[in-house]
Backbone as CSV, one residue per row, in Angstrom:
resi,resn,N_x,N_y,N_z,CA_x,CA_y,CA_z,C_x,C_y,C_z
1,UNK,-20.475,-8.629,35.309,-21.585,-8.317,34.184,-21.929,-9.878,33.039
2,UNK,-23.266,-10.386,33.152,-23.374,-10.960,32.549,-23.590,-10.181,30.865
3,UNK,-23.618,-11.503,29.870,-23.914,-10.939,28.688,-24.722,-11.571,27.947
4,UNK,-25.677,-11.119,27.113,-26.961,-12.528,26.308,-26.174,-12.186,24.860
5,UNK,-25.739,-12.847,23.853,-25.713,-13.045,22.792,-26.420,-13.593,21.645
6,UNK,-27.567,-12.736,20.971,-28.132,-13.557,19.832,-28.096,-12.681,19.060
7,UNK,-28.280,-13.936,18.245,-28.237,-13.350,16.391,-29.414,-14.366,15.499
8,UNK,-29.755,-13.780,14.537,-30.453,-14.369,13.395,-29.788,-14.349,11.919
9,UNK,-29.943,-14.865,10.571,-30.348,-15.027,9.453,-31.535,-14.920,8.891
10,UNK,-32.058,-13.467,8.896,-33.803,-12.964,7.835,-33.678,-12.861,6.693
11,UNK,-34.698,-13.425,5.855,-34.864,-13.057,4.896,-35.763,-12.192,4.511
12,UNK,-34.872,-11.237,4.763,-35.491,-9.759,4.163,-34.444,-7.940,3.592
13,UNK,-34.703,-7.679,3.191,-33.354,-6.878,2.401,-32.468,-6.816,3.774
14,UNK,-31.579,-6.669,3.243,-30.588,-5.669,4.437,-30.783,-4.343,4.672
15,UNK,-31.288,-3.489,3.034,-31.160,-2.504,3.660,-32.919,-2.190,4.764
16,UNK,-33.843,-2.577,4.461,-34.905,-2.427,5.879,-34.354,-3.509,6.667
17,UNK,-33.805,-4.276,6.896,-33.769,-4.149,8.199,-33.130,-3.075,8.458
18,UNK,-31.890,-3.074,8.083,-31.398,-1.890,8.618,-32.013,-0.898,9.404
19,UNK,-33.247,-0.425,8.414,-33.972,0.559,8.749,-34.984,0.715,9.510
20,UNK,-34.909,-0.758,10.381,-35.683,-1.269,11.843,-34.632,-1.353,12.985
21,UNK,-33.374,-1.559,12.992,-32.513,-1.021,13.387,-32.347,0.084,13.856
22,UNK,-31.701,0.406,13.011,-31.157,2.358,13.165,-32.683,2.590,14.173
23,UNK,-33.691,2.917,14.754,-34.681,2.742,14.844,-34.721,2.082,16.232
24,UNK,-33.777,2.508,17.246,-33.394,1.550,17.835,-34.775,1.249,19.041
25,UNK,-35.384,2.145,19.268,-36.592,2.188,19.925,-37.613,1.130,19.330
26,UNK,-38.094,1.155,18.316,-38.622,0.719,17.191,-38.988,-1.171,16.660
27,UNK,-37.462,-1.741,17.406,-37.366,-3.119,17.043,-37.906,-3.738,17.584
28,UNK,-38.417,-3.260,19.214,-38.713,-3.880,20.105,-39.418,-3.326,21.268
29,UNK,-40.541,-4.084,21.418,-41.965,-3.267,22.011,-41.515,-2.569,23.583
30,UNK,-40.612,-3.292,23.808,-40.012,-3.201,25.498,-39.132,-2.039,25.797
31,UNK,-38.514,-1.610,24.632,-37.410,-0.841,24.745,-37.478,0.584,24.833
32,UNK,-39.038,0.895,25.465,-39.233,2.543,25.554,-38.447,2.914,26.832
33,UNK,-37.810,2.353,26.731,-36.927,2.259,28.661,-35.815,3.232,28.316
34,UNK,-35.127,3.326,26.651,-33.798,3.604,26.346,-33.592,4.991,26.979
35,UNK,-32.664,4.951,27.559,-32.000,6.569,28.091,-30.932,7.431,26.761
36,UNK,-30.104,6.402,26.366,-29.085,6.935,25.650,-29.299,5.854,24.284
37,UNK,-28.852,6.330,23.163,-28.563,5.710,22.028,-27.742,6.371,20.880
38,UNK,-26.886,5.661,20.033,-25.961,6.343,19.212,-26.325,5.022,17.937
39,UNK,-25.506,5.374,16.722,-26.526,5.009,15.338,-24.479,5.255,14.708
40,UNK,-24.147,4.269,13.983,-23.199,4.096,13.194,-23.378,3.392,12.382
41,UNK,-23.429,4.037,10.675,-23.944,4.180,10.058,-23.180,2.805,9.187
42,UNK,-22.120,3.562,9.107,-20.790,2.874,8.138,-20.591,1.424,8.478
43,UNK,-21.398,1.189,10.112,-21.495,-0.487,10.275,-22.546,-1.309,10.933
44,UNK,-23.538,-0.330,10.308,-25.173,-0.780,10.295,-25.027,-1.160,11.849
45,UNK,-24.670,-0.124,13.164,-24.787,-0.990,14.626,-25.568,0.500,14.970
46,UNK,-26.425,-0.098,15.834,-27.112,0.756,16.919,-26.731,0.422,18.379
47,UNK,-26.758,1.104,19.419,-26.260,0.917,20.528,-27.412,1.756,21.164
48,UNK,-27.584,1.564,22.154,-27.973,1.694,23.314,-27.881,1.478,24.676
49,UNK,-28.162,2.119,25.759,-28.135,2.132,27.803,-29.334,2.706,27.993
50,UNK,-29.914,1.440,28.828,-30.898,1.703,29.576,-30.956,2.425,31.148
51,UNK,-31.190,3.301,31.555,-30.731,3.455,33.337,-31.880,3.432,34.356
52,UNK,-33.052,2.737,33.661,-34.217,2.630,35.030,-34.818,1.613,34.325
53,UNK,-34.743,0.246,35.036,-35.119,-1.330,34.485,-36.008,-1.704,35.943
54,UNK,-37.348,-1.862,35.331,-37.783,-2.624,36.563,-37.801,-3.885,36.574
55,UNK,-36.477,-4.315,35.818,-35.662,-5.655,36.958,-34.693,-5.962,37.611
56,UNK,-34.355,-4.723,38.251,-33.360,-4.554,39.153,-32.350,-4.663,38.536
57,UNK,-31.416,-4.116,37.156,-30.783,-4.230,36.690,-30.214,-2.445,37.028
58,UNK,-29.157,-2.692,37.711,-28.041,-1.708,37.464,-27.348,-0.732,36.287
59,UNK,-27.382,-1.988,35.415,-26.078,-1.019,34.430,-26.360,-1.967,33.114
60,UNK,-27.094,-1.659,32.251,-27.818,-2.100,30.700,-27.596,-1.736,29.663
61,UNK,-26.516,-2.332,28.907,-25.977,-1.601,27.477,-26.124,-2.436,26.151
62,UNK,-26.390,-2.078,24.891,-26.871,-3.281,24.639,-25.695,-2.595,22.638
63,UNK,-25.946,-3.627,22.121,-25.768,-3.295,20.185,-26.505,-3.971,19.572
64,UNK,-26.959,-3.614,18.645,-27.724,-4.459,17.563,-27.403,-3.928,16.403
65,UNK,-26.517,-5.173,15.688,-25.510,-4.582,14.438,-26.118,-5.760,13.370
66,UNK,-26.573,-5.571,11.590,-26.744,-5.935,10.454,-25.557,-6.220,9.832
67,UNK,-25.156,-7.405,9.487,-24.032,-7.513,9.119,-24.551,-8.840,7.614
68,UNK,-23.864,-9.021,6.498,-23.926,-9.702,5.585,-23.828,-11.164,6.112
69,UNK,-25.157,-12.155,5.559,-24.993,-13.200,5.962,-25.127,-14.065,5.058
70,UNK,-24.446,-13.831,3.427,-24.754,-14.161,2.141,-25.861,-14.348,1.377
71,UNK,-25.712,-14.756,0.244,-26.876,-15.133,-0.380,-27.839,-13.732,-0.303
72,UNK,-27.395,-12.542,0.129,-28.405,-11.270,-0.737,-29.219,-10.798,0.523
73,UNK,-29.310,-11.850,2.566,-29.307,-12.215,3.356,-28.718,-11.359,4.391
74,UNK,-29.620,-10.488,5.486,-28.520,-9.974,6.446,-28.400,-11.187,7.887
75,UNK,-26.953,-10.319,8.191,-27.484,-11.598,9.734,-27.513,-10.252,10.747
76,UNK,-28.756,-10.700,11.798,-28.972,-10.048,12.795,-28.067,-9.574,14.335
77,UNK,-27.280,-9.294,14.659,-26.779,-9.387,15.909,-27.484,-8.361,17.032
78,UNK,-27.622,-8.713,18.026,-27.625,-8.764,19.374,-27.362,-8.906,20.499
79,UNK,-26.260,-7.926,20.972,-25.611,-8.329,22.048,-26.022,-7.241,23.474
80,UNK,-26.612,-8.228,24.378,-26.872,-7.291,25.749,-25.562,-7.449,27.108
81,UNK,-25.344,-6.046,27.558,-24.697,-6.576,29.096,-25.589,-6.036,29.907
82,UNK,-25.115,-7.131,30.615,-26.373,-6.344,32.245,-25.751,-6.526,33.549
83,UNK,-25.851,-5.512,34.721,-25.300,-6.092,35.873,-26.144,-5.208,36.854
84,UNK,-26.378,-6.346,38.217,-25.652,-7.138,38.069,-26.197,-8.790,37.173
85,UNK,-25.749,-9.767,37.529,-25.473,-10.788,36.315,-27.052,-11.860,36.966
86,UNK,-27.243,-11.792,37.949,-28.633,-12.305,37.455,-29.848,-12.248,37.076
87,UNK,-30.492,-10.956,36.868,-31.226,-10.522,35.623,-31.231,-11.046,34.416
88,UNK,-29.963,-11.624,33.849,-29.614,-11.882,32.922,-30.888,-13.111,32.513
89,UNK,-30.283,-13.591,33.404,-32.016,-14.865,33.613,-32.898,-15.375,33.061
90,UNK,-33.556,-13.714,33.556,-35.136,-13.929,33.305,-34.641,-12.543,31.926
91,UNK,-33.778,-11.830,31.702,-34.080,-10.683,30.322,-33.226,-11.478,29.085
92,UNK,-32.597,-13.351,29.563,-32.024,-13.767,28.253,-33.219,-14.033,27.256
93,UNK,-34.216,-14.858,27.999,-35.027,-15.084,27.617,-36.404,-14.382,26.484
94,UNK,-36.573,-13.591,27.438,-37.053,-12.191,26.687,-36.601,-11.678,25.502
95,UNK,-35.734,-11.363,25.531,-34.777,-11.102,24.149,-34.292,-11.846,23.126
96,UNK,-34.968,-13.288,23.326,-34.601,-14.724,22.409,-36.155,-14.164,21.733
97,UNK,-37.185,-14.131,22.342,-38.585,-14.328,21.909,-38.708,-12.573,21.343
98,UNK,-37.990,-11.679,21.245,-37.959,-10.652,19.957,-37.105,-10.716,19.033
99,UNK,-35.569,-11.816,18.779,-35.416,-12.376,18.141,-36.108,-13.315,16.912
100,UNK,-37.055,-14.656,18.119,-37.992,-14.998,17.188,-39.399,-14.833,17.105
101,UNK,-39.100,-13.256,17.040,-40.542,-12.369,16.531,-40.344,-11.629,15.374
102,UNK,-38.471,-11.481,15.268,-38.021,-11.144,13.916,-38.151,-12.441,12.971
103,UNK,-37.794,-13.224,13.381,-37.784,-14.582,12.645,-39.079,-15.085,11.718
104,UNK,-40.334,-14.654,12.806,-40.922,-15.337,12.483,-41.988,-14.276,11.450
105,UNK,-41.776,-12.971,12.157,-42.393,-11.463,10.807,-41.690,-12.032,9.690
106,UNK,-40.458,-12.399,9.352,-39.259,-11.942,7.986,-38.743,-13.184,7.452
107,UNK,-39.009,-14.355,8.366,-38.605,-15.282,7.730,-36.820,-15.686,7.804
108,UNK,-36.017,-16.836,7.716,-35.301,-16.956,7.829,-34.860,-17.528,6.377
């Protein structure tokens, strides 16, 4: 199983970012394939699984979390595990592009 680990410190109020992250399908346009999700409000963490994938992925699970980066800024963490390993090479840049969109939208 391959892991893709992404993070960014954003110039947005932590509560605003959490409002977007807890809407798991709303944080990224291509996450409409989500089969199951769970929200941990205490740790500001959203986890999800995708069971049907156009990329030949047999298993896809991920979590997004908001933590304190200091100076009133939140840090966004996105960890994705996929099986088999090969699709991670294509999926990683796609997820990184989504994080870049967040950075462009909210600043760093």
